[in-house]
Every structure is written in structure tokens, then in C-alpha cells.
C-alpha positions as CSV (number, residue, x, y, z in Angstrom):
1,M,-3.5,-21.3,29.0
2,H,-2.5,-23.1,25.5
3,A,-4.8,-26.3,26.5
4,A,-6.9,-27.0,22.9
5,L,-10.2,-25.7,22.9
6,L,-11.0,-27.3,19.5
7,S,-10.2,-31.0,19.6
8,G,-9.1,-33.3,22.0
9,A,-10.7,-34.6,24.9
10,F,-11.3,-31.1,26.6
11,P,-14.2,-30.1,24.8
12,T,-16.0,-33.1,25.3
13,V,-14.8,-33.4,29.2
14,L,-16.4,-30.2,29.6
15,R,-19.5,-31.0,27.8
16,W,-20.2,-33.3,29.8
17,C,-19.5,-31.1,32.9
18,G,-21.8,-28.9,32.1
19,V,-24.7,-31.2,31.5
20,A,-23.9,-32.3,34.6
21,A,-23.7,-29.3,36.3
22,L,-26.5,-28.5,34.9
23,A,-28.9,-31.9,36.1
24,W,-27.6,-30.8,39.5
25,L,-29.2,-27.4,39.1
26,L,-32.6,-29.0,37.9
27,L,-32.3,-31.5,40.9
28,H,-32.0,-28.5,43.1
29,T,-34.5,-26.2,41.6
30,G,-37.8,-25.1,44.0
31,R,-36.9,-27.9,46.5
32,H,-36.2,-25.8,49.0
33,K,-39.7,-23.8,48.9
34,G,-41.7,-26.5,49.4
35,Y,-42.9,-27.2,46.1
36,R,-42.7,-29.0,43.0
37,P,-40.2,-27.9,40.7
38,A,-41.7,-28.3,37.5
39,P,-42.9,-24.7,37.6
40,A,-39.9,-22.8,38.7
41,I,-37.8,-24.4,35.9
42,L,-40.7,-23.9,33.6
43,V,-40.3,-20.2,34.9
44,C,-36.8,-20.2,34.2
45,A,-37.1,-21.4,31.3
46,I,-39.0,-19.1,29.8
47,A,-37.4,-16.1,31.4
48,A,-34.1,-17.7,29.3
49,V,-35.5,-17.9,25.7
50,A,-37.3,-14.6,26.1
51,A,-34.0,-12.6,27.6
52,T,-32.4,-14.4,24.7
53,E,-34.1,-13.2,22.6
54,L,-34.4,-9.9,23.7
55,G,-30.5,-10.0,24.0
56,A,-30.3,-10.7,20.6
57,H,-33.0,-8.1,19.0
58,L,-30.7,-5.5,21.1
59,V,-27.5,-6.8,19.8
60,R,-28.5,-7.1,16.0
61,N,-31.3,-4.2,15.3
62,V,-30.3,-1.5,18.7
63,W,-27.1,-1.4,18.9
64,R,-25.8,-3.3,15.8
65,L,-22.8,-4.8,17.1
66,F,-23.2,-7.3,14.1
67,P,-25.0,-7.7,11.1
68,D,-25.8,-11.3,10.9
69,S,-28.7,-13.5,12.4
70,L,-28.4,-15.6,15.4
71,E,-28.1,-19.4,14.3
72,P,-30.1,-22.1,15.8
73,P,-27.1,-23.7,17.8
74,I,-25.5,-20.7,19.0
75,F,-29.2,-19.2,19.9
76,A,-29.5,-22.6,22.0
77,A,-26.7,-22.2,23.5
78,V,-26.8,-19.1,24.2
79,A,-30.5,-19.4,26.1
80,L,-28.6,-22.4,27.8
81,A,-26.6,-20.6,30.0
82,V,-28.9,-18.0,30.5
83,F,-31.2,-20.6,31.7
84,A,-28.5,-22.2,33.9
85,L,-28.2,-18.3,35.8
86,A,-32.0,-18.2,35.7
87,L,-31.5,-21.2,38.0
88,I,-29.3,-19.6,40.4
89,A,-31.0,-17.1,41.0
90,N,-34.3,-18.9,42.0
91,L,-32.3,-21.4,44.0
92,A,-30.5,-18.7,45.8
93,I,-33.7,-16.7,46.8
94,G,-34.2,-17.6,51.0
95,R,-30.8,-19.6,51.0
96,R,-28.1,-17.4,53.6
97,S,-25.5,-20.4,53.4
98,V,-22.3,-19.8,51.8
99,P,-21.3,-23.0,51.0
100,Y,-24.7,-23.6,49.5
101,L,-24.4,-20.2,47.5
102,I,-21.1,-21.6,46.2
103,R,-22.1,-24.7,45.2
104,I,-25.0,-23.4,43.0
105,M,-22.4,-20.7,41.4
106,V,-19.6,-23.3,40.5
107,A,-22.2,-25.7,38.6
108,A,-23.8,-22.7,36.6
109,M,-20.0,-21.1,35.7
110,I,-19.9,-24.6,34.3
111,V,-22.6,-24.7,32.4
112,V,-22.1,-21.2,31.2
113,A,-18.6,-22.7,30.2
114,A,-19.2,-25.2,28.3
115,D,-22.1,-23.2,26.6
116,T,-19.9,-20.8,25.9
117,N,-17.2,-23.4,24.3
118,E,-19.7,-24.9,22.2
119,I,-20.3,-21.8,20.6
120,N,-16.5,-21.5,20.2
121,L,-16.3,-25.1,18.3
122,Y,-18.8,-23.7,16.2
123,F,-17.6,-21.1,15.1
124,G,-13.8,-22.7,15.0
125,A,-12.8,-19.0,16.6
126,Y,-10.5,-19.9,19.5
127,P,-8.0,-22.5,19.1
128,T,-6.7,-21.9,22.9
129,L,-7.6,-20.1,25.6
130,A,-5.0,-17.9,25.3
131,D,-6.1,-17.0,22.0
132,A,-9.7,-16.2,23.3
133,L,-7.9,-13.9,26.0
134,G,-6.0,-11.5,23.2
135,Q,-2.8,-13.3,24.8
136,E,0.2,-13.3,21.7
137,T,0.9,-16.9,20.9
138,S,3.4,-16.4,17.6
139,T,7.1,-15.0,18.1
140,K,6.9,-11.7,16.4
141,I,10.0,-9.8,15.5
142,P,9.8,-5.6,16.1
143,F,9.4,-3.7,13.0
144,P,11.7,-1.5,13.7
145,A,14.4,-4.3,13.0
146,L,13.0,-5.4,10.0
147,A,16.0,-4.7,8.0
148,A,16.1,-2.7,4.5
149,T,18.3,-4.6,1.5
150,E,19.9,-2.8,-1.3
151,A,20.1,-6.3,-3.4
152,L,17.1,-6.9,-5.2
153,A,16.6,-10.1,-7.0
154,P,15.5,-9.8,-11.2
155,D,11.9,-8.2,-11.6
156,N,10.9,-11.7,-13.6
157,H,7.1,-12.7,-13.8
158,P,6.6,-15.2,-12.4
159,V,9.0,-14.7,-9.4
160,S,9.9,-18.1,-9.2
161,A,10.8,-18.9,-12.9
162,S,13.8,-17.2,-12.1
163,W,14.1,-17.4,-8.0
164,T,17.2,-19.4,-6.6
165,P,17.6,-18.5,-3.0
166,T,21.6,-17.9,-2.8
167,S,21.2,-17.4,1.3
168,V,20.3,-19.4,3.5
169,L,16.5,-19.3,4.2
170,P,14.5,-18.9,7.8
171,V,12.7,-22.5,7.5
172,Q,9.3,-20.5,8.3
173,G,8.2,-16.6,7.7
174,R,7.9,-13.7,10.5
175,L,5.5,-12.2,12.2
176,T,5.0,-8.5,12.9
177,S,2.9,-5.6,13.6
178,V,2.7,-2.2,13.1
179,R,-0.3,0.4,13.2
180,I,-0.3,1.5,9.5
181,P,-1.5,5.2,9.7
182,A,-4.0,7.2,8.3
183,T,-2.3,10.0,6.7
184,R,-5.1,10.5,4.1
185,S,-8.2,9.1,5.3
186,G,-7.9,9.9,9.3
187,F,-9.2,6.3,10.0
188,T,-8.7,4.7,13.9
189,A,-7.1,1.7,12.9
190,R,-5.6,-0.9,15.1
191,D,-2.5,-2.1,14.5
192,A,-2.4,-5.0,11.3
193,E,-0.6,-8.1,11.6
194,I,2.0,-8.5,8.8
195,Y,3.4,-12.2,7.7
196,L,6.8,-12.4,5.7
197,P,7.6,-15.2,4.3
198,P,11.0,-17.3,3.9
199,A,12.2,-15.5,1.1
200,Y,11.8,-12.0,2.0
201,F,14.9,-12.7,4.0
202,A,16.9,-13.5,1.2
203,T,19.5,-11.8,-0.5
204,P,19.1,-10.6,-3.2
205,R,15.5,-10.1,-1.9
206,P,12.8,-10.9,-4.6
207,R,10.1,-8.0,-5.1
208,L,6.8,-10.3,-3.9
209,P,3.3,-9.6,-4.4
210,V,1.0,-8.5,-1.6
211,L,-2.5,-9.8,0.0
212,V,-4.2,-7.5,2.2
213,L,-6.8,-10.1,4.0
214,L,-9.5,-8.0,6.2
215,A,-11.0,-10.2,9.3
216,G,-14.6,-10.2,10.0
217,Q,-17.3,-7.5,11.9
218,P,-16.8,-8.7,15.3
219,G,-13.4,-9.1,15.0
220,A,-9.6,-7.2,14.7
221,P,-6.9,-8.5,12.3
222,Q,-4.9,-11.0,14.8
223,D,-8.2,-13.6,14.1
224,W,-6.3,-14.7,11.1
225,L,-3.6,-15.5,13.0
226,T,-5.9,-17.7,15.4
227,A,-9.1,-18.9,14.0
228,G,-7.6,-18.5,10.5
229,G,-4.2,-20.7,10.8
230,L,-2.8,-18.0,8.2
231,V,0.9,-18.9,9.1
232,H,0.7,-22.3,8.8
233,T,-1.2,-22.1,5.3
234,M,1.3,-19.4,3.9
235,D,4.4,-21.4,5.9
236,S,3.2,-24.6,4.1
237,F,2.6,-23.0,0.6
238,A,6.4,-21.6,0.6
239,A,7.8,-25.1,2.5
240,T,6.8,-26.3,-1.4
241,H,7.6,-23.4,-3.3
242,G,11.3,-22.3,-2.4
243,G,10.4,-20.3,0.7
244,L,7.9,-17.9,-1.8
245,A,4.7,-17.1,-0.9
246,P,2.9,-13.3,-0.7
247,I,3.9,-10.9,1.7
248,T,0.1,-10.9,3.5
249,V,-1.4,-7.8,5.5
250,V,-4.0,-8.7,7.5
251,A,-5.3,-4.9,8.0
252,D,-7.7,-3.3,10.1
253,G,-11.2,-2.7,7.9
254,T,-13.0,-1.7,10.9
255,G,-11.6,0.0,13.4
256,G,-12.9,-1.9,16.7
257,P,-13.8,-4.8,17.7
258,F,-17.6,-4.2,17.2
259,A,-17.0,-1.5,15.0
260,N,-19.3,-1.3,11.6
261,P,-18.0,1.8,9.3
262,L,-19.3,-0.3,6.3
263,C,-15.8,-0.7,4.2
264,L,-17.1,3.0,2.8
265,D,-16.4,6.5,3.1
266,S,-19.4,8.2,4.7
267,R,-20.5,9.7,7.7
268,L,-19.3,6.9,9.8
269,A,-15.5,6.8,8.9
270,N,-13.2,6.9,5.8
271,A,-12.6,3.6,5.7
272,A,-12.2,3.0,1.9
273,T,-9.5,5.3,1.7
274,Y,-7.9,3.7,4.1
275,L,-7.9,0.7,2.6
276,T,-7.0,1.8,-1.1
277,A,-4.8,4.7,-0.3
278,D,-2.7,4.7,3.2
279,V,-2.5,0.9,3.5
280,P,-0.7,0.4,0.1
281,A,1.0,3.7,0.1
282,W,2.5,2.6,3.4
283,I,3.0,-1.3,1.8
284,R,5.0,0.1,-1.1
285,A,7.1,2.7,1.0
286,H,8.0,0.2,3.8
287,L,8.1,-3.0,2.5
288,T,10.5,-4.6,-0.2
289,V,7.1,-5.7,-2.8
290,D,5.5,-5.7,-6.9
291,E,4.4,-2.6,-7.0
292,H,2.2,-3.1,-10.2
293,A,-1.8,-3.7,-9.6
294,S,-1.6,-7.3,-10.8
295,A,0.2,-8.4,-8.3
296,W,-2.0,-7.2,-5.3
297,A,-4.6,-8.6,-4.3
298,I,-7.8,-8.4,-1.2
299,G,-9.2,-10.8,0.2
300,G,-11.7,-11.3,3.4
301,L,-14.4,-13.2,5.5
302,S,-18.0,-12.2,6.4
303,Y,-18.0,-8.3,6.9
304,G,-14.5,-8.5,5.0
305,G,-15.2,-10.7,2.2
306,T,-17.9,-8.0,1.4
307,C,-15.3,-5.7,2.0
308,A,-12.9,-7.1,-1.0
309,V,-16.2,-7.3,-3.0
310,Q,-16.6,-3.8,-2.2
311,L,-13.2,-2.5,-2.6
312,A,-12.7,-4.9,-6.2
313,T,-15.9,-3.1,-7.7
314,N,-14.7,0.4,-6.6
315,Y,-11.0,0.3,-6.8
316,P,-10.2,-1.9,-9.6
317,T,-7.0,-0.5,-10.2
318,V,-5.8,-0.7,-6.8
319,Y,-7.6,-4.2,-6.3
320,P,-7.9,-6.2,-9.9
321,T,-7.6,-9.4,-7.7
322,F,-10.0,-10.7,-4.3
323,L,-10.5,-12.9,-2.3
324,A,-14.7,-13.1,-1.0
325,F,-15.0,-15.6,1.9
326,S,-18.7,-15.6,2.8
327,A,-19.6,-12.2,1.8
328,D,-22.7,-10.0,0.9
329,P,-24.3,-8.8,-2.0
330,E,-23.9,-5.1,-0.8
331,P,-23.1,-3.4,2.8
332,R,-25.4,-3.3,4.9
333,L,-26.1,-2.2,9.1
334,G,-29.7,-3.8,9.4
335,S,-31.8,-2.7,6.4
336,R,-30.8,-0.8,3.3
337,Y,-32.6,1.6,4.7
338,E,-31.5,1.8,7.8
339,T,-27.9,1.0,6.1
340,I,-28.2,4.8,3.8
341,V,-29.5,6.7,7.2
342,A,-27.2,5.8,9.0
343,A,-24.0,6.0,6.4
344,F,-25.2,8.7,3.8
345,A,-27.8,11.0,5.7
346,G,-30.7,9.4,3.8
347,N,-28.8,10.2,0.5
348,E,-29.9,7.0,-1.8
349,H,-27.9,8.3,-4.8
350,D,-24.5,8.8,-2.6
351,Y,-25.4,5.2,-1.6
352,Q,-25.8,3.6,-4.7
353,Q,-22.4,5.2,-6.2
354,V,-20.6,2.9,-4.0
355,N,-23.0,-0.1,-3.8
356,P,-21.4,-3.0,-5.9
357,T,-24.6,-4.5,-6.5
358,R,-25.6,-1.4,-9.3
359,L,-21.7,-1.3,-10.0
360,L,-21.9,-4.4,-11.4
361,Q,-24.9,-4.0,-13.3
362,T,-23.4,-0.6,-14.9
363,S,-19.2,-1.3,-15.3
364,R,-17.3,-4.0,-16.9
365,Y,-14.3,-5.2,-15.3
366,P,-12.5,-7.4,-17.6
367,G,-8.8,-7.2,-16.1
368,S,-10.6,-8.2,-12.7
369,A,-10.5,-11.8,-10.8
370,G,-12.1,-13.0,-7.7
371,A,-12.8,-16.1,-6.0
372,F,-16.2,-16.6,-4.2
373,V,-16.4,-19.5,-1.2
374,V,-18.6,-20.0,1.4
375,G,-20.0,-22.9,3.9
376,D,-22.8,-25.4,2.4
377,R,-24.7,-24.7,5.6
378,D,-24.9,-20.5,5.6
379,R,-28.2,-19.9,4.4
380,D,-27.4,-15.8,3.9
381,G,-24.3,-16.6,2.8
382,L,-25.0,-19.3,0.2
383,S,-27.7,-17.0,-1.7
384,G,-25.1,-13.5,-1.5
385,A,-21.9,-16.0,-2.9
386,R,-24.2,-17.1,-5.8
387,T,-25.9,-13.5,-6.7
388,L,-22.4,-12.5,-6.5
389,L,-20.9,-14.9,-8.8
390,Q,-23.5,-14.4,-11.4
391,A,-23.0,-10.5,-11.2
392,T,-19.5,-10.4,-11.6
393,R,-19.0,-13.0,-14.6
394,S,-21.9,-10.5,-16.4
395,A,-19.6,-7.5,-15.7
396,G,-16.9,-9.5,-17.2
397,M,-14.4,-11.0,-14.2
398,D,-13.2,-14.0,-14.2
399,T,-14.3,-15.5,-11.2
400,H,-15.5,-18.7,-9.3
401,Y,-16.9,-20.5,-6.9
402,T,-16.1,-22.8,-4.4
403,E,-18.7,-24.4,-1.5
404,L,-16.6,-25.9,1.7
405,P,-18.4,-28.7,4.3
406,G,-19.5,-25.8,7.4
407,G,-21.4,-22.7,8.1
408,H,-20.5,-19.1,8.4
409,D,-17.7,-19.8,10.8
410,W,-13.5,-20.0,10.7
411,H,-14.2,-24.1,9.5
412,V,-14.9,-22.3,6.0
413,W,-12.7,-19.2,5.7
414,S,-9.2,-21.2,7.1
415,A,-10.0,-23.8,5.0
416,A,-10.7,-21.2,1.8
417,L,-7.4,-19.5,2.1
418,H,-5.8,-22.8,1.9
419,R,-7.7,-23.4,-0.7
420,E,-7.1,-20.4,-2.8
421,L,-3.9,-19.7,-2.2
422,S,-2.7,-21.5,-4.9
423,W,-4.9,-19.5,-7.7
424,L,-3.8,-16.8,-6.0
425,A,0.1,-16.9,-6.6
426,T,-0.5,-17.7,-9.9
427,R,-3.0,-14.4,-10.7
428,L,-0.5,-12.7,-8.4
429,G,2.5,-13.7,-11.1
430,L,4.3,-15.2,-8.1
431,V,4.6,-18.9,-9.3
432,P,3.7,-20.5,-13.1
């Protein structure tokens, strides 16, 4: 369950096993029917490409499970897996030998498993099988077990200027999870994942800044713990800063793995109110944090990055600092027309009132700052990030832009958080 899916020997071995299994299926195709295999293989290949194209259309445009286009390597991997299944159907017709049917099923399963992990390698999504199955791999403490404190360190900025831990700190931070109630919004949210740095367990306890992180769509808050390497990034920073790091709350910004409320208050859901009212209110009431808005940031990737820009432009007094990884210039659910119909019953005026692209043209944000990070092979992301950089600077924001090796994937997003953490900690008043 904890074997590495992204590194080491396993991915290579699985890839070559998949090649061998596919070759075995091809060698057997058509031979039992008395004709040459080429026509059968060609039919299976055409069917696989057509089925993949149809599936991509349904997922993106009909069911709207995710807004991003299917990159060529992902399309090829999916089509190859469907091709293997088509070969099974061809080989199984007219066959009654159970051992033979088992052999072709096993071969096809190996091909599908290999293709699935190739997609996993492309996105860097699941480091282990346990992560892919949603099993907890990090030790958490129950939220009710967190001790309150009445001994608070002086409220100084930066926090590190007068920070000297007077008690023995844990070597690493602690994780907990809790369902943050949607008191005002009524939003249906999943559990938030919360990282508390070692300094949080000091006596006296410092008032720490807050980073609210968001996952993508499809996705879940736990993605930042597995693919995002959140704990390692925060612990590494804390290890060189006396145990100090931002309290990080990975909130649920979608309400489900495939839900897409566009990070708005609309007929879809009140996601914006949840993230700007319910979540901050709960954090201030239950965690020891710096309550000044200058010590708060919103961040995310893909959907979450777009959401960070939306909240920074619509609610700059709540989140004057943001991290936008692979963000789009505006929220979308298909085309702009489809988005307006789905979220605002066709009322474009209501949509434009919260559209960050328009707000950046009509408003000024002299107190806001943010970071845009995108993969250098992310075609759509590059265009969107450059557009947003220019728009935010024109609107008075202090923003910067970085390209990292990669595409629209976790290789970029995990590295982006690690890269931007020092800037963020300075911006939030944690370190000079």
C-alpha cells in the first residue's frame, strides 16, 4: 500500500509489464477467427479513439466534471487502456475456455493499471497506492484534543523578531481535520485539513498568520497532504525558523470531488461566503492566530488558484494576499455563456459584478499582493497567468510571476508552494 507509484523501480516495472501484456493481446487478436489480425486490431483502435473522444466530450461539456482540456499524453493513455479493453471483447467472443478468458482479463488489467499510473506520473497526483485509495497516511491528532492556551507571546511583527521558544517544541508540526460549519453560507463542505507548526505547541504560544489553501477540481482538501507535500514543505520551513510557519487550513472550496460551484455566491452554492465568512470566523474562534487581515492569505491550484484570485479581488479586506497556481482569469463552467446560464440564470450583469477580470479593470487594490506560478508546458495556464499578472499590476497590486518546469500538474504546484513560502511568510509578518 505504501510502495512508491511516482519514483523508484515500480513505475518502470509496471510500464514494461503493460507493454508486454499489450503485445500478448495483439499477438492473439483475430487468430482464433480464421482471418488476419490486422482488421480486428484496426477496428479496436478506431473504437478506442472514438470512445475516448466521446468520453472526453461528456466529461467536459455534458457532465462538467472538470473544465480543463485533455492533454495529448492523457488522451493517449486513456485511449490505450480502452484499446486493451476492446481487444478483450474481440478475444472473448466465441471463447468458452475459462483459463483463456482469465489470461486475457489479467493481461488487460495490467495494461489498464500501467496506463493509469502513466496518468498518475503525468500529474504527480498519488505518491502511493494508499494515497490513491484515500487512506490516511499521516498521523493526525483529534481536533478536540488540541489544548487551548492562556499564555500568549507578545503580538509583535514580525513574529520571529521576539520569538524565543521557552518550552520544548515537537520536531514536526501536527495535522488535524475538522468539519468547519457553514453557519452563514449553508455550503455543504467536506472536512478541512489543518496543519499546525511546532511553534503552535509552545508556551507561551505565538499568534501565527494563516494560509487558507484550496485544492483543484476534481479534487479534495487531502490532495495538498499527499500530492502537494504540504507537511514536508511547512516542516522544512519551520525547521529553519525556530518552529515558526503559517497555520495552514486546507478548506473545501467545491463541496465534492467533481462539484464546481465556481467559488461564487450563486444559484449553484454560496461558496464565496463560506470561504470568506464561515471559514475565517471559525479559525479566529478556535485557533490562536493573528487576527489582522494583513496576516491572512488565500491560495490554491487550478480551480483553487482561480478561486484565490476571485476572493482577492472581491474580498480584499479578508484576503489581501494570495497565491494563484495555474489560475484562470475568470471562473468558468464551459463557455462564458454556459457559466452565466448555470450560475446566474443568464444574468450577465450579476456575473460581471463578481468577475475578477472586470473588477481588475474598474477597481484599485493598492494594499494587495500575490504570486502567480504556472508550468512552462501549461498552454492554457501560461496565457491566463500572464493576463492576470498584467491586470493585477494595472489595478495597483504588488504581484510577481514565475514559470516552473512542468504542465498543469502537482509537480508544479507542490514546488510552487515550497518556492513562494518564504515570500509569503515575510508578507504575512512571520519573518523579516
